[in-house]
C-alpha positions as CSV (number, residue, x, y, z in Angstrom):
1,M,110.8,64.5,108.2
2,A,110.2,67.8,106.6
3,D,112.3,68.9,103.7
4,D,112.5,72.6,104.5
5,P,116.1,73.9,105.1
6,L,115.6,74.7,108.8
7,S,114.2,71.2,109.6
8,L,117.0,69.5,107.6
9,T,119.6,71.6,109.6
10,F,118.1,70.8,113.0
11,A,117.8,67.1,112.1
12,A,121.5,67.0,111.0
13,L,122.5,68.8,114.2
14,A,120.5,66.4,116.4
15,D,123.3,63.8,116.2
16,P,126.4,64.2,118.3
17,T,128.7,62.6,115.8
18,R,127.6,65.0,113.1
19,R,128.1,67.9,115.5
20,E,131.7,66.7,116.2
21,I,132.3,66.4,112.4
22,L,131.1,70.0,112.0
23,A,133.4,71.1,114.8
24,R,136.3,69.5,113.1
25,L,135.4,71.1,109.7
26,A,135.2,74.5,111.4
27,R,139.0,74.2,111.7
28,G,139.4,73.5,108.0
29,E,138.8,71.1,105.2
30,A,139.3,67.4,105.8
31,T,139.0,64.1,104.0
32,V,136.5,61.4,104.9
33,N,139.4,59.4,106.4
34,E,140.5,62.3,108.5
35,L,137.0,62.9,109.7
36,A,136.5,59.2,110.5
37,E,139.7,58.9,112.5
38,P,138.4,59.8,116.0
39,F,135.2,57.7,115.7
40,P,134.8,54.0,116.5
41,M,132.8,53.4,113.4
42,S,133.2,52.3,109.8
43,L,133.9,54.6,106.9
44,Q,130.5,53.7,105.5
45,A,128.9,55.0,108.7
46,I,130.8,58.2,108.5
47,S,129.8,58.5,104.9
48,K,126.2,58.3,105.9
49,H,126.7,61.1,108.4
50,L,128.3,63.2,105.7
51,K,125.4,62.6,103.4
52,V,123.0,63.9,106.0
53,L,125.2,67.0,106.6
54,E,125.5,67.5,102.8
55,R,121.7,67.2,102.3
56,A,121.2,69.8,105.0
57,G,123.7,72.1,103.2
58,L,126.0,72.1,106.1
59,I,129.0,70.7,104.2
60,V,130.2,70.7,100.7
61,R,132.3,67.8,99.3
62,G,134.8,68.8,96.7
63,R,136.7,66.8,94.2
64,N,140.4,67.2,93.7
65,A,141.7,64.2,91.8
66,Q,141.4,61.3,94.3
67,W,141.2,63.7,97.2
68,R,137.6,64.6,98.2
69,P,137.8,67.2,100.8
70,C,134.8,68.2,102.9
71,R,134.4,71.7,104.1
72,L,131.9,73.5,106.3
73,E,129.2,75.6,104.7
74,P,128.1,78.2,107.3
75,A,124.9,79.5,105.6
76,P,122.5,77.0,107.2
77,L,124.0,77.6,110.7
78,E,123.5,81.4,110.1
79,E,119.8,80.7,109.3
80,V,119.5,78.7,112.5
81,D,121.1,81.6,114.4
82,R,118.6,84.1,112.9
83,W,115.7,81.8,113.8
84,I,117.0,81.4,117.4
85,D,117.6,85.2,117.7
86,R,113.9,85.8,117.5
87,Y,113.3,83.8,120.6
88,R,116.5,84.9,122.3
89,E,115.2,88.5,122.1
90,R,111.9,87.6,123.7
91,W,113.5,85.7,126.5
92,E,116.1,88.4,127.2
93,D,113.2,90.9,127.4
94,R,111.3,88.7,129.8
95,F,114.4,88.2,131.9
96,A,115.0,91.9,132.0
97,R,111.4,92.5,133.2
98,L,111.8,89.7,135.8
99,D,115.1,91.3,137.0
100,E,113.3,94.7,137.4
101,E,110.5,93.1,139.4
102,L,113.0,91.2,141.6
103,N,114.9,94.5,142.2
104,R,111.6,96.3,143.1
105,I,110.7,93.5,145.5
106,Q,114.1,93.6,147.2
107,S,114.0,97.4,147.5
108,S,110.6,97.1,149.0
109,D,111.7,94.5,151.5
110,K,114.8,96.6,152.5
111,E,112.5,99.6,153.0
112,E,110.1,97.7,155.2
113,K,113.0,96.4,157.3
114,S,114.4,99.8,157.8
115,H,111.1,101.0,159.3
116,E,111.0,98.2,161.9
């Protein structure tokens, strides 16, 4: 697996458990126990998921005495959004041109039918 930030982010997002963890953290900080609660897996398995998210820069784990809260770090997601935007703009432009062509064809068909 590549070690560039975008590849690490996409690899982390590829797993549905990690996406659910990020969705939970989008609502605010949580401990490992709180994050593990809805999943039918061990704390060790959740910890492995958190390490992947942390390596990708998607979460930060703090330390407050015994409490180690996790929080979402949005910067990598913003980078993904910028990367996707380049392609979104291309597709939106293509769809707009396709829409114009379909409208032209429909207008042409209506015109032909009116002359019959």
